[in-house]
DOTI-644379 format. One record per residue: x, y, z of N, C-alpha, C in turn; residue number from 0. Coordinates in Angstrom, 2 decimals. Example, Ala and Ser with C-alpha at 12.3 -4.5 7.8 and 13.67 -1.06 7.14 Angstrom:
        nx        ny        nz       cax       cay       caz        cx        cy        cz     i
     13.19     -5.69      7.80     12.30     -4.50      7.80     13.20     -3.30      7.80     0
     12.85     -2.25      7.08     13.67     -1.06      7.14     12.90      0.03      7.87     1
! end
This chain:
        nx        ny        nz       cax       cay       caz        cx        cy        cz     i
     32.13     -1.68     -8.70     31.63     -0.39     -9.11     31.45      0.48     -7.86     0
     32.00      1.70     -7.85     31.88      2.55     -6.66     30.45      3.06     -6.50     1
     30.04      3.13     -5.25     28.70      3.67     -5.01     28.78      5.19     -4.91     2
     27.80      5.86     -5.46     27.77      7.31     -5.44     26.68      7.77     -4.49     3
     26.93      8.90     -3.85     25.96      9.46     -2.92     25.12     10.49     -3.66     4
     23.86     10.17     -3.88     22.95     11.09     -4.56     22.00     11.69     -3.53     5
     21.85     12.99     -3.55     20.91     13.66     -2.66     19.59     13.82     -3.40     6
     18.54     13.31     -2.85     17.24     13.36     -3.50     16.44     14.55     -3.01     7
     15.51     14.96     -3.82     14.68     16.13     -3.57     14.01     16.09     -2.20     8
     13.59     14.93     -1.77     12.90     14.79     -0.50     13.74     15.13      0.71     9
     15.02     15.20      0.56     15.92     15.51      1.67     16.07     17.02      1.89    10
     15.49     17.83      1.04     15.64     19.28      1.13     14.28     19.94      1.37    11
     14.30     21.00      2.16     13.10     21.84      2.30     12.99     22.67      1.03    12
     11.80     22.98      0.56     11.66     23.76     -0.67     12.34     25.13     -0.61    13
     12.51     25.67      0.61     13.14     26.99      0.75     14.63     26.91      1.07    14
     15.19     25.70      1.11     16.62     25.54      1.40     17.45     25.93      0.18    15
     18.52     26.67      0.41     19.40     27.10     -0.67     20.39     25.98     -0.96    16
     20.48     25.59     -2.24     21.38     24.51     -2.67     22.21     24.99     -3.85    17
     23.23     24.21     -4.19     24.12     24.54     -5.30     23.92     23.52     -6.42    18
     23.64     24.01     -7.61     23.59     23.16     -8.80     24.99     23.19     -9.41    19
     25.67     22.04     -9.44     27.07     21.98     -9.86     27.25     21.97    -11.37    20
     26.30     21.46    -12.11     26.40     21.36    -13.57     25.09     21.83    -14.19    21
     25.14     22.17    -15.44     23.93     22.55    -16.15     22.95     21.37    -16.16    22
     21.67     21.69    -16.03     20.62     20.67    -16.04     19.61     21.05    -17.13    23
     19.40     20.14    -18.06     18.50     20.39    -19.18     17.20     19.64    -18.97    24
     16.09     20.35    -19.13     14.77     19.73    -19.12     14.11     20.10    -20.45    25
     13.02     19.46    -20.81     12.38     19.80    -22.09     11.95     21.27    -22.18    26
     11.66     21.90    -21.04     11.17     23.27    -21.07     12.19     24.34    -20.69    27
     13.33     23.94    -20.09     14.25     24.95    -19.59     15.64     24.38    -19.37    28
     16.63     25.26    -19.42     18.00     24.90    -19.05     18.35     25.63    -17.75    29
     18.82     24.90    -16.75     19.22     25.48    -15.48     20.75     25.61    -15.46    30
     21.23     26.83    -15.31     22.67     27.10    -15.26     23.22     26.72    -13.89    31
     24.51     26.36    -13.78     25.10     26.10    -12.47     25.00     27.36    -11.59    32
     24.80     27.15    -10.31     24.70     28.26     -9.38     23.84     27.89     -8.18    33
     23.45     28.88     -7.40     22.64     28.63     -6.22     21.16     28.84     -6.53    34
     20.34     27.98     -5.98     18.89     28.02     -6.17     18.21     27.60     -4.87    35
     16.94     27.93     -4.75     16.11     27.31     -3.73     15.80     25.90     -4.24    36
     15.77     24.93     -3.34     15.53     23.55     -3.75     14.22     23.40     -4.51    37
     13.21     24.18     -4.17     11.93     24.10     -4.83     11.93     24.61     -6.27    38
     12.98     25.33     -6.67     13.07     25.86     -8.03     13.63     24.84     -9.02    39
     14.32     23.84     -8.53     14.99     22.88     -9.42     14.11     21.66     -9.68    40
     14.26     21.05    -10.86     13.48     19.84    -11.16     14.04     18.64    -10.39    41
     13.18     17.68    -10.14     13.59     16.47     -9.42     14.72     15.72    -10.08    42
     14.81     15.79    -11.41     15.85     15.06    -12.13     17.25     15.57    -11.74    43
     17.38     16.84    -11.39     18.68     17.38    -10.98     19.15     16.71     -9.69    44
     18.22     16.41     -8.79     18.56     15.74     -7.55     18.87     14.27     -7.81    45
     18.07     13.63     -8.66     18.26     12.21     -8.96     19.59     11.95     -9.66    46
     20.04     12.91    -10.47     21.30     12.74    -11.19     22.51     13.12    -10.33    47
     22.29     13.62     -9.12     23.39     13.97     -8.24     24.06     15.29     -8.60    48
     23.33     16.20     -9.22     23.90     17.48     -9.63     23.78     18.55     -8.55    49
     23.10     18.25     -7.45     22.81     19.23     -6.42     23.58     18.90     -5.14    50
     24.16     19.94     -4.53     24.86     19.80     -3.24     24.27     20.78     -2.24    51
     24.39     20.42     -0.97     24.03     21.36      0.08     25.12     22.41      0.19    52
     24.75     23.60      0.61     25.74     24.64      0.87     26.46     24.31      2.17    53
     27.77     24.58      2.25     28.47     24.34      3.51     27.98     25.32      4.57    54
     28.09     24.96      5.85     27.64     25.88      6.90     28.50     27.14      6.93    55
     27.90     28.23      7.35     28.62     29.50      7.46     29.45     29.46      8.73    56
     30.71     29.91      8.62     31.60     29.91      9.78     32.14     31.31     10.04    57
     32.62     31.50     11.23     33.34     32.73     11.56     32.46     33.96     11.61    58
     33.06     35.08     11.27     32.37     36.36     11.39     31.19     36.49     10.44    59
     31.16     35.75      9.36     30.03     35.82      8.43     28.75     35.38      9.12    60
     28.84     34.44     10.04     27.66     33.95     10.75     27.13     34.99     11.73    61
     27.96     35.98     12.10     27.57     36.97     13.10     27.03     38.25     12.47    62
     26.97     38.34     11.17     26.50     39.55     10.50     25.02     39.73     10.77    63
     24.64     40.93     11.17     23.24     41.26     11.42     22.76     42.20     10.35    64
     21.46     42.20     10.08     20.93     43.19      9.14     21.22     44.61      9.66    65
     21.41     45.55      8.75     21.78     46.90      9.16     20.69     47.61      9.94    66
     19.46     47.23      9.76     18.35     47.89     10.46     18.17     47.41     11.89    67
     18.84     46.31     12.30     18.67     45.81     13.66     19.59     46.56     14.62    68
     19.18     46.59     15.85     19.96     47.28     16.89     20.89     46.27     17.53    69
     22.06     46.70     18.03     23.02     45.77     18.65     22.54     45.14     19.92    70
! end
């Protein structure tokens, strides 16, 4: 049986942005696939392996500054 890599809630900071790959159903709410702060998602989403880290930003996107900052 192949082993699967599951990322658990404890590995993420509550303010870290993560990707929910599939819909996650809880008794009180349905979470649509998309990006969330790790603290917004239920622990079961992490236990089921539905959450991935965002890839690092590369290239010119990493160099973008807010418009109000000076060069």
